[in-house]
N, C-alpha and C positions, 0 to 999 in steps of 0.2 A: 505493500500499500503506501503510495506516495501524499506526501502532504499537499493540502490545498493552498498552502500559503506561498505566495508568490515570492519568490527570490532567485536569484543566478543560480543557486546551488542544490534546488530539488529538483532536477532534471534527471530521469535515468535514462543515459544515452549509450550510444552504442561506444565501447573503449576505443575503437579503432578512431574515434574523431578528438582525442586527446589534444588539449589547447598544448604547445610548445614555449607561452608567454609566460606559465606560470610559473612561479617559483617553485613551488610544491604539487603535485598530482596526487591526492587521495585517493582511491578506491575503498567504498565503504558497503558493507551490504545494506540492500535496502531493505525498510525496518518492517516490523511486521506491524507495528502501531505508527501512525504520523507521529507522534511527540519523539520518538526513536530519530526519525529524520529531521525534527526541527531541532532537539538540541544538538546533534551534531553540527549541525547547520551554524547554528549561534555560538558553540565554543570556536568555531573556524574564523567567525566574523571580529569573536572578541580577541583572538589569536593576530589577527590580521591588524585590528585598529592598534594591537599593543608593539605590535613588531615592525610594521610597513609592508611584510611579503602579500605577496599574492597566493592565492590557493585555486585549484582546479578539483571542486570535489566532484566525483563521481559517484552514484548510489546505484547500484548493480546487483543483479539475481545472483544468488550465492553460483548458481550455476555456472553462469557466464565470467565471473571472476576467475573461478578454478579453470577454466577452458582458455580463455585468454591470457590469463599470467601464463600457464604451463606453456603455449604458443609461442608467447614473445619471446620468453626465456630460451626457448629449446632455438629458435631462430635468431636469437640474439639480436632481435629488432629493440636495440637500445632506447631509439624515440620514443617506444611505445609503451616500456616498462616505468609503473605508476613508482612512486617515492615511498608510499605507504599502503599498505592494503590491510582491513579487517573483514571478518567475514567467518560464520560459525563452523566451516569448511575447513580452517585452516589448521587448527588442530589434529583432525584425524587424517590428512591429506596432505595440505601444501608444505605447512613447515617441517614435520619430519623428512620430507621427500626433499627440498632446496638444502635445507642446513646441511643434511648428508652429500649433496653434491657443489657443498660450498657459494651456494649462489645466494644467502642471506647475509645480511650485516650483523655480527656480533654485539649486542646490546647490554652488555658486561658492565660497561662503563654509564647507561640508564639506568640498569637495575640495583646496583651495589649499594649507592649511595642511601637509596631508600629498602634494602634489603631485608632490615629487619620488619619491616612493615606487613611483609608478604606472609601468606601462609606458607609453611613446607611445601604442603601439596601444590599450591599454585609454581613453585620455583620448579620442582620436581619435573611440573608438566613442559617447562618450556626448557628444560636441561639436553638439549640437542645433541648427537651425534653428529660430525664435522669429519665424514672417510676420507677426504681429501688432506686435511689436516691433522687427521689421525689424535682429534681430540673433541671434548665436550665442552658445550658454553651454553650462555645464554642467548637464544635465536631469534626469541619470540618475547615481546611484550605481555604478561600476562593482565586483562583488565576485567574480569567479572568470571563468575563461571554457573554451571547447571549443575543440576541432580538428578539423579533417574527416583522418580515417585510411583506409587503405588497409590489408584483414586480409586473408589466405589461408590456405589449409590448405598448410602446409608438408611434412608428410607424403604429402600426395596427391601433390605433384608431384614428391617423390622419385621416388614411386611410376613415374612415366613418364620418369624418370633425368635430372631437373633438379636444382639446388642453389637457394637463392637467390641467388646470385651469378650465375644464370643470366637472372632476370628483368631485361629491359633497362629503361633510363631513358626512351630516346628515346621520344617520342608515339605513333609508328607503328607500333615495334618494340613495343612495350609493350600496347597494345590485341591487335595479334597472337597476341603469348605466351597469351593465357587463351584463343584462340580454337584456336590452333595445340592446347593443353593440353586444351580440351573433347573434341575431339576422339580425342585418344589416350585420355583416361581413359576416354569410350564404348566405344572398341575393345578394352579392358582388363577392368575388374569393375565400371565404373560407368556402366552405358548409359543413365543418366538425367540425371546432370549437368548443370548449365549451369555454363559458364566463366565469366559475368559476370553480376554479381548490383548491376545500377544500377536503384535505384529508378524507377520510372514511373508511380504513382499521385497523384493530388491530394489526398492528408493528410500531413498533418507537413510536414517541411523537409527532407526526403531527395532528393525531385525537384529541387526547387529549387536545392540545394546541387550537387548532380550534374552538372547541364544548366552551372551557373556555372562548374565547371573546364574543362567543353568550351569554353565563349565565353571564358574565360582564356587557354586556350589557343591559341585562334587568335586573339586581341586583340580581341574586340568591344568596343568601346568604346558604352557604354549612358549615361552624362551623364558632363556634365565638371565637373573641381574645380568651376566657378563655377554647376553646377547647371543647364547648359544640356542639353536633351535631344538626343541623338546617335545612337540607336539607327537614327532612320527613313533617315538618308545614306546614300545609295547604297552606299558602301564596307561599311559596317557592316551593312548589312541582308544583302549578300553574305557574310558573312563567318560571322554568325548564321543564314543560311540550312544552310552549311557545315558549322558547330559543330551545328545542331537534326539535319542528315540522317545525320552519323556517329551521333550520338549516340541517335536514334530506331534505325538499321537494326541496333542491336545486337538490338534487341527484334524487329524483323521479320524477321531472320536467323536467328532460333533460338539467340540466344548468351545471351538474358536467359529467365527461365523467361516463362511467358503470365501467372500470378499475380502478376508482380511490378506490374501495371497496377491492384491493387488492396491491395498491399501495408498494412498500418497503419506505425505507428512503428515497431515493433520487426520489422515483415514480414522485412527482411532480415536483420534479426540471426538472428532464428528458421530462415530457410533455410541460413543458412550455419553453423550450429550441427545442423543436421539432418543434414547433409551433400548438401543439394540445387545448392549453387551452389557453385564455388572459390574465389572474391573478392566483396569489396564493398567498398562505400566508404562510413562513417560518419562520425557527428559527433562521437564521443565514444568512451572505449575501452569500453563498454560490451559488445561483443561478448567479449572474451578474458576480460573481469573476472566474465564468468558462472561462469567455470570456477575464481574464484579464493576467490568467497565460503563461506562455511561452510553447511554442507550443499547443496553445489553441486545443481543441479535435473536436470543431464542425465546424468550418469553416477559411478560411483566412480574413475572413470579421470581425475578433472578434473586432477591436477596434469599430468601427461602433456599431456591436450589443451590446456593453457595454453600450452604451450611448442611443441606442433603449428601452433597459431595463428602466423601473423607477420604483423607490423604494419609497414610499408614508408611509405616517403614519396609525395607524390606524384610522377608522371614529369614530364619536361620539358616546357616546351612544344613547338610544331610545328616554331618557329624554332631551337631548340635550347637557349634559355636558360631558366633558372630559371622555374618558373611558383610564385608567391605562394601562401601559404595564403588560408583564407577564415576566419577566427576569429570566433568566436563569444561576445562579451562580454556576461556575462551580468548583468543590472540590476535596483535596486530604484527604482520611482518614489515621488516625493510629490505627488499629486493636488493641484494649487490650491486647490481647492474644498474640503480633509479641514478637520476643526474645529481641529486641533494642531499646525500645519506646522511651528511652533518646535520641538515635545516631538516630532516624528517626525522633525527631524534632528539633536536631542541623542542620539535612541535610532542613528540612523546611524553617528553619529559613535561610539555605545558599540561597536557591533556589527564596525565594520572595526580595533578594537585586536587588533591581535598577537595577543594570549592569548585573543581570543575567533573569531578568525577561522579562525586555525590550525586548533580542533576542528571548526569547522562544513565546512571543507573535508576533514578528514579524514571526516566521516561521507559522503562523496560516496563512499569507498572508491576513488580513485584517477580517478573518470571525468571530472571537472572540476580544473582548474590554477590557482594563484594568478595573481592581477594586479599585484601586488606580490612584485618579483624575491629582496627580502630574506626572504620566506615560503618560498623556495625552498632556504633554509639547513637546514630543517627535515629530518632524516633520512629521512621519509615518503618524499620524492620523490629520497629520494638510493641506490637499492638497485642497484648495478652490476650483479648476478645477472639481476635483471626484464629480459628481452629487451623486452617493450612498455610499460616504463618509460622505458629508455633511449631508444630508438625516439622516445617519445612527447617526450620531453625536448628532443631534435634539433629537432623539429617546432617545438616551442613556442618556440623561439628564432627561427624563420625568420620575416622581414616578412610581413603582411598586407595585403591591401587595404582598402579604408575602404568600408564596405557601401554600396549605393545608398542604402538607406534613410537613412542619415546625412547623406548630399550632398542628396539631395531626399526630404521625405517623401512625397512621392508612391508612393514604392515601397511604402510601408509598406498602403496600399490595395490594390498590385499581387500583394502577396505575402498579404493577406487575402483577396484573391480566387482565389488559385491560379492566376494567368495565365500563369506561367511552366510550371507543370505540365499544364494545360490545354490550351497548345501542343502539348505534347508528346502528351496524348491523341487532339488532334486528328488528328495524321499515325499513331498506330499503331492508334487505334480506328475512327474516323471516316474513316479512308483519303483525309483531304485530302490534298495536295500539300506539300511543305516548303513552297514560294513562297504558297500558299491561309494557311497556318497563321501563318507568319512577319507578311504582312499583316495577318491579323486581332487578333495579338498588339500589332504598333504601332499599329493604329488603336485599339487599347482603351486601352493605357498613354496615348496621346494625349490620350482623351476624359477619364480620371485628370488627366492634369498638367493640362489646360486649367481644371479645378474645383475644383484646389487651389490654382492661381496665383490665381482669385479671392478668396480668403481674405486679406484685408488687415488 
């Protein structure tokens, strides 16, 4: 969505039309909300007024950012390479790959003076490997984070005699609860509802994230801390097969709607809000927040619906221990062959000042959280009467895994090619066996791994 506010900045134009007159060229993801676009625009105006420099801001779709930046860098089309890039896809695909290839500016001199303000998780997520220089460093700027949440309709489970306290945390009992709830709801007044809203499509990040939750629950070791591929080892292959079988059985046994194999990014959100599914797993608080925005889309009972939706933590692992979160640290990068890397670093230093970052974060309306704990002192994140915010704050404080892409950048290609999701689709659509699908995935990852290791 683009803002209706007239401005020279708020235009989504083709990135091939970049102006060569500006001192800085910034590619920024088009905001989900108009306020996101307006706030980055205001901050850029403020920076221009304070410095006298001119900025060419392009608000672009995520897919176009990924495609065009990779193309321009590969073609060494330096006139078209932006100075700063931000999008939600940077942490999963662009930053790991470009850092590995020595194509990003090292941002250590920007981060180190304020390093103590960041969470260790945020810093770990931008500490990428440069395979050309044979070292690790901070090749991206952490801006904010998303967590993964589980949402469900509390009023629906009350219809069948349960309360929020009845939702188990033990792994097997947790998933059985939603199967049982589906049967009970269908026997009453919801004949078409599905109990589980796990994404099964090869679009976006949802399938990847949900499958990883199952893998983590079964202690599937994919890559070691020192970057060695472990998934092909017999014990890990077997654990992955168990996780994949359980994950896909929800679809094959009729607990996930068939359309889940075709969901776009907001597919599970819409299905939950339309009452087609009882629960879902999501990467932000966007599901309940649709009922908190001004002029809510769905109906005039938004305030009640906001409280009928319940946000809860992940279940425990299969062995009963805590299941760590998979946080997404959203990042900005400076391509190495941009025209003005030093000025780009100065802008990022300006952007992450407290007085600038707080209003930018607030423009997301609660969908993302700070990666600097001192920013959480702002009243915006401290409403004790908001059920979703209080749950999200508890999840925010929990430890997190380091993403595969940070440990070894080959996994950025694995993600770009949607191999995790395609493995799921091989089982549920192609009717391949779990063993066949697992071996296909391992073979694909090994091929990618070998090609990445050749980069010197």
